[in-house]
N, C-alpha and C positions, 0 to 999 in steps of 0.2 A: 790501833796504836798510831800516834802521829809520827810522821817521818821527819827526820832532821835534814839540814842542808848537807851533812856528810853522807846520809843515806842516798839523797838524790844524786850527789856527785859520783858515788860508787856506781850507780846505775848508768849515768851518763858515760863514765869511763868504759864500762862494759860495752855500751852501744858503739863508742868510738872504735873499740877493738873489733867489734863485729863488722863494721864498715871496712876496716883494713883487711879483714879476713875474707871479705866478699860474701858474707853470710846475709847481709841486708844491703839494699841499694840506698842511694842518697835520699830519694823521696821518702822511703820508709824510715830512714834515720831521722830526717827532719820531723816527721810526725811523732816518732817516739821521743825525740829530744824535747819537743814542746810539751808532750804529756808528762815527761819526767819533771820538768821544772814547774809544772802547775799541780803536781800531785801533792796531796796533803797527808796521805796515810800510806802504810805499808801495803794495804790491799790494792791501792791504785798503782803502786810502783811494781809490785811483783809480776803482773802480766807482761810488762815491757821486756823482760829478759827470760821469760818462762821457756821460750823455744830456742834459747841459746845455750851452748855447752857451759857447764859450770867451770869456774876457775879454781885454781888450787886453793885449799883451805876451806872449801865449801862442802866438804864431806863427800867428794866424788873424785878421788885421786886417780881413778881409772879413766876419767874423761879428759879430753884435751884441754890444755891451758891456753889462756889468751896469750898471744905472742908478745914478748918483750922486744925492746930495741936490739937489733943484731949487734955483735961485737964491733963490726966495722961501721955502724951507724954514726953519723956526725952529731945527732941530736943531743945525747947526754952531755957532750962537751960544750954545747951551746946554750944550755939551760942552767941558770944560776949566776951569781955575781951581783955587782952593784950597778944600778942604773946610771947611765951617763947623761940622760936628759929626761925630764918628766913632762915638758910642755913645749909648745911652739905656737907663736902668734904672728899673723901677717895682717897688717892694716894698710891697705893700699900698697902692698909690697908682697914679698914671698918668703917662704922658708923651705929648707931641705934638711932631711935627716937621711943619710945614706952611707954606704960603706960599712965599716966596722964600728958599731955602737951597740949599747945594751938597752933593750926596750924594758921599761919598768913594768911593774904589775898593773899600773894605771897611768895612761898617757893622755893628756888633753891637748887638742889641736884646734885653733881658731883661725879662720880666714874671713876677713871682712874687706870686700873690694880688693881681694888679692888671691893668692894661691899658695898651696903648700904641697910638698911631696914627702911621703914617708916610705922609704925603700927598706924592707925588712929582709931582703934576699941574703945579705951578708951579715945580718945583725945577730947578736946573742939575745937571750931572753932572761930577764931576772927571775921569772917564774914559769911554770908549765902553762899557766893560763894568764893571758894579758888582756886588758880592756883598753881600747882606744876610743875616747869620746871626741867626736868631731862636731864643730859648729861652723857651718859655712853659710855666710850671709852675703849674697851677691858676689860669691867667690867660689873657689873649688879646692878640694883636697883629694889627692890621689894616693892610694895605699897599694903597694906592691908586695906580695908575699911569694915565697918560693914554693914549688910543688911539695906536697906532703904535709903542709901545715893546714890544720882544720880552721875554717873560717865561719864565723857566725855573725851575720849582718842584721842589726836590729834597729837601724836608724829610721827617722821619720822625715819625709820630704813634704814641704809646703810650697807649692809653686817651684819645686826643686826636686831632686831625686837622690836616692842612695842606690847607685848602680853597682850591683855585685857581679854582673856579667856571668861568667862561668866559674866564678870563685867557689860556689857551693858544690860544684862537681869535682873539686879538687879532693882526691881520695886521701884521707889522713894516713900517715905512716905511724907505726908503733913507736912511741917515745917522742913524737913530734909535739911541739907546742900548739896551743889553741889560741886563736886571735878573735876576740869579740869586738865588733865595731858598732858603736851606737852613737846617738846624738841627733842633731837637727840640721837640715839643709833648707834654707829659706831663700828663694830666688838664686839658688846656687846648686852645687852638687858635690857628692862624695863618691868616688869611684874606687872599687876594690878589684885588683887584677892579680892574676897568677902568672909569673914568668920565672924561668930558670935563672940562676945567678949568671952574671956575665962571665963568659969563658967556660961555662959548663958545657958538657957534650950535648949537642943537639940544640943549643941556644942559638937563636937567630940574631942577626945584626939588628941594632935598635937605632931608630932615628933620634935626632936631638930632642931635648925636652920640649913638651908643648907648653904654650902659655895657658895658665890656669886662671885667668881673670874671669869675672862674671860673665862677659859676653861669650867667651869661648866655651865655658861650661854649659851655658844654656843651649848653645848650638849643638854640642855633642850629645847632651842628654835630652 
């Protein structure tokens, strides 16, 4: 039987929960995630969650359920609503999206001989999964996400780089959104970082914003 997109997403959702539960590590999660998205049949999908506890409704009520967001979790209140911005363009200039704003399901960012900053730490999300497509040509784009958000970086660098640093080590929290970053960096760079919101407990002081012109990005990356 051929698997549908919905079937693949159900498997991916279970894998996210398994990471949050500590049942699989990030390296294994990445391997299974790639296998899930490339699977075409149920026979290819089934082994990816075979060794994980069944969820409610799967005919095994006596087995543990995947955890939902806790009652005091901030994530349910931050998912949903109308996007406030769907794109940003910097041509020999810069752009910023930070503070309280709503990230759309799909956001396009372009930096040509310039730089941009997308700060999602205090943002809301129009959907549980958002896709940010970045095009950096002799320029740079920096994306900052808060702890707990799942990050999936798929961009291509040509004489440039998609720098995810330790973003993939960010352990997803139940109910948190997923951010997919893709696109192209040509003689430029896209950097994805994880930082706690300003004022949060344990957050360190931050320096002023860095220049994100083409020269600075090439030096850093």
